[in-house]
N, C-alpha and C positions, 0 to 999 in steps of 0.2 A: 376810438381812435384809425381801428382798421374799417370798419363800415364807413367812418366819415369821410377817411381818404379815398378810400376805392368809388365812392360815392361822386366825391367832387374831381377824382380823375374821368371817368366816365361824361362827366357834364361837362368840362371842360375840352375832353377831345371831341365832342359831338359838337359842342360850338364852333372849335375850331376847323375843322371839316368843312363847317358851313361857309366860310372864308374865303371864298375864291380870292381875295384882293392878297390876301398874307398868302395864301398858298400858290399865287403866281410871282410875287415878290419872292418867297425864300426856296422855290421851284421844288417842294415838298409839301406833304399830306401830312396829317397824325396818323400814327397806324391805331387799330380796332387793340382792343384788348380782353382777352380773357382772364377770370382773377383763377383759373385752373391750372395753368401752366408756368413755371419758369421761364422760359425762353418770352415767352409774349409780353411777361410785364419786364423783363429782361429789354427785349425789344421795343417795347413803349416808352421805359426810363431814358432807355441811350436815345431816343430821338429826340427826347424834352432835354437831356442834358447837349446835345449838340445843338440844338435850336433854343435856346432858351434866353439868351439875348433878345432875338429878333421875336420871339413870342411875349416875353414881358411888355418889349417897348409896345408892341402892339394890344396889351393888355391893359399899359398905364393911359393908351390914347382912347380906345375903344370904353376902357372900365364899367365892363360886363358884371352883372353879377355872380358870374361864372367863375370870378376871377378866384385863384388862391391866396393862403395865406402864406407869409414867410416861411412859418413852419410847415407848410405843407412842402414847398420847395426845398426843404431841407432833408424831410421825411423820404420824398421822393429821390434823391440824388444820394442817398443811403443805398434806398432798396436798389439803387441801379450800379452800387460798387458789388453790396451781395449778392445781386442776379448773375451780375457778371460772370462773378468766378461759377457759379451751380451751372449757368451756361457750358461754360467753357467745358466743364466733366461732363455735363449730358453728353454734349457731341462728339466728345471723345468714346463712349460708353455704348455709341451705336454704329452700325453696322454687321456685315453677313461674316466681317472675319473677326469680329470682338467675342472671347470665352468667357465665360459668367468670372473666374477667377481673375481677367483683367477690367473685370466689371468692380469688382468687389474691391480692389489695389484702386481704383479712379475714386471712388466714392471716399475708402479710404485718406487718401490725399486733400480732397475735398473738406474734410472733418479736419485735415493736419490748417489746412490754410483756414480756417473759420477758427482755430485755437490761436494759431500764432499771429491773425490779422490782429482779436480780440486780445489777444493776452489772456483765454480764459484759462482756470485752474477745471483740474479734473483729469481723471476718475476721483472724485471724493470718496472719502470714508465719511463711514456712521459718525466719528466723530471731528473729522475736519467739517463735514455739512453744517452741523451741528455749531460749528466755532463761526461761520461765515457772519459776518458783520450785515447786516440788510438794510442798517443806516447809509451806507457805502457802497454796497456790493447787491447783486440778487442771485439767486438760486434757482437752478433749472428746476421744472415740476419733480422730474425722477431723482433731484436732490445729487446727480451726478457731475454737474457742473458749477461752476460760480463763474461769474463777471462782476469786476469793477465799474462801477458809475463814469469814476473817471476815465477809464481807457476807452467805453462808447463815445465819450466828451473828444479824445485825442482824434479816434477814427475821423468824426465830423470834421473835427481841425485840420485834416489832414487833406479833406477834400478840395481844398483851393479857395480863392477871393471871393467866386459867386458864393458858397454855402456861407464862410467867414462873415459876410457882407448879410444873409438874412438871419443869421446866428444873432447880427449885433439888433436888427430888427425884433427881433422877440426878445420877449421880456424875459428876466431870469427866473421869475416862477414856472410861465410858459416851457420855457427852454428845461430846467429842472423836471417837471413832467413829461417830457416828452424823452429827455436822454432814458429816466427812468422805463419809459414806455417801450423804445429802444431796446434795451437792454433785456429785458424780461422775452420779447422776440427774439432775440440775437440769443440766448442764454438754451432755450427750447433748440433752437433751431442748431446749435451744435450739438447738444445731443441727441437731436433727433436723427440726425444726420446716420450718425453712428447703426444707428438700427435698420436704416433702410437698405435690405439687401437685396441681390438681382437676381434671386432665383426662389422659388415657392414651392410648397407639395401641392398632393392632391386635395390637402385641405386650404388652400393658400396662404398656409404658414411659412413663416419663414424657414428654408432649409437649415439641416447643418451645415456644419462647415466642408466646401466642396473639395472633393477628391482631387489627386492626382491626375492630368488629362493628356498629358504629353508624353513621346516617346522616353526623353530624357529626363521626366520625373518618374512615369511608370516604373519605369527599370530599377529605383533605386529603393521600390517601396519590399521589404519581405515577404513570403509568399501569403501567411495568414494576414497579412494587412490588404493585400489584395482580394484575397476570399473573404473579408471580411464586408468589403465595399460592392462585391459579388453579390453576397449574399443580401444584403439590403436591396440594390436594386434587382433581384430574379423576380419578385412579385410585378414586377413592370415589365420584363425580359419576357415574360412566360405572356405575355397578351402576342409578341410579335414573333416570339422564338422560341423554338424548341428546346429541349433535356440537351439532348446532344448536341446543339448548337450552343447553348450557354456552356458547357462544359467544353467545348472548344476555345471559347473565351479564356477560360482559363491554360488552357495547353498552350495558347500561343502568347501568352503571358510566361510562363515558363519559359517558352523558347524564345522571347525576346531576351530574355535574361539570359541565356545561356548564348546567345548570339553577340551578345553586349562585351562579355568575359572572352568568347575565343575569336571574335573575329576585331583584330586590333583597329582597324578604318571605321568598323561601325563604332566602336567605342569613342574614336577619335569625333568623331562627327558628333556625337550625343552629346558629350562632353562640351565643345565649343557653343552647345545654346543658352540660353540665358531667359531671364522673364521676359524679354518681350519678342521671343521666341512665338508666331502664330501658330493656331493648329494645323491651317494650311501645310505652313513648312513645316511642323512636324509631322505631318502624315508624310511628306513629301521622303523624309530621311528613310523611311521602312521600304518603301517604293510600294511594291507587289506582295508585300509578305505582310503577317498579320492583321488579314483583312476583317475578320470578326474583332477580333481587339480596339481595330483603330475604329470599326464601325460602333461599339460599345463607348470607347471613350468620346466619340464625336456626340453622341446621348447624352453625354454628362457635361459635356462642354457647350452646347449649344444654349445660345442666348437668344431674345426677340432680338428683329432687326433694328427694331428701334424703342430701347428700351426707355426712354422719358417720356413714351406718346402710349405705354401700353400699361393701362390702370393695376393689373394684378401685380405688375411688378412693384410698384409705388402707390398699393391702396392704403398703407400704413400711415401715409400723410393725407390719405383722403382728397386724390386727385379723382375729378371724372372727366370723361371726353367727349368733348362737347362737337356742336356738329360741324363746327368748323376744322376738327381732324379726322372727318370720315374716314380719308386717303391717305392718314399716316401710318394705319397698321394694319393694310391689303395682305401684305405678304404672311402674317400673323391667321390672318382672319380666313386667307385663302389655304392655310395648311388645314387647319380646325373643319373648315368643308371637304377638304379633300378624306380628310380621316372619316368625317361621319358617312360618309358616301363611300367608303372602302369594302365595306361586306357588302353592299346592295351591288356593286360593278362584280365582286366576286363569283356575286349568285346570278351573274348571267351569262347565259350561254350563247357559246355562237356557234354558227353550223360551218 
């Protein structure tokens, strides 16, 4: 279904982009598509949803060989629904002020949205997974989530009169096969989203749970908890910091806690912070104090400015960067180039 659907999509887009009369009448042209990005598929499926009446009328008139089947339209409208939710989330994860913990929360919310939309069951115990009736439901490859075929049918029926009409045009046997295929894709998507993480370690593996990075979070740590965090990060810090500077980080943590308990106004400001406090806002609360601690936390919090377009962040779903996206990670690329040139720059002697 995947290869056939995508082949039909690209063929139809190519045909429509050459129909100048249709383009003039609709005052819009079908966008090109990349199969490596959610947003691209979302943009294309949204275009077809907006212009489906005009496109269908034109195809009925011209009857080209690339005209898709009713079931193809059902899949496309289903994809539009799924990708719309993903696009909203991925856009919210981007930005220079977004920290990794906020990205993880965004992905968690996307997972919750999909679970609610399809009434998915999970995470499943081994016993629950074994008890799933595969005649009326599907099970994710990791056996953590299951989905009733009737719930996928309900989502399709909720997509409006257009999809309802296409369902009527599609035979019962074909619809049963289609629903099962969509259910399998969806349940694996639900299971897979929870494994997408916004940080990777040096081996490009998913990093451990993110530590607190904002002042109002850090101040609540026990001394040994902060020491454990610092110990884990010390090998990375040693590439840019001296032992003395690392020691100052821990001392400034102790001073932060002392200030919190000693100064009532400072305590009130930190206590007023919440889950939506940005790193920039949190940094301003400490003013010019705790500079080493703030820089340390900044390193823990920093995320790529374009999360959905950086391959290492989402390599778990095997996405790739295509030639049309070369400008989307310039900031990250610039940082890499500067880092590689750092030693060379330091070796240059100025008169």
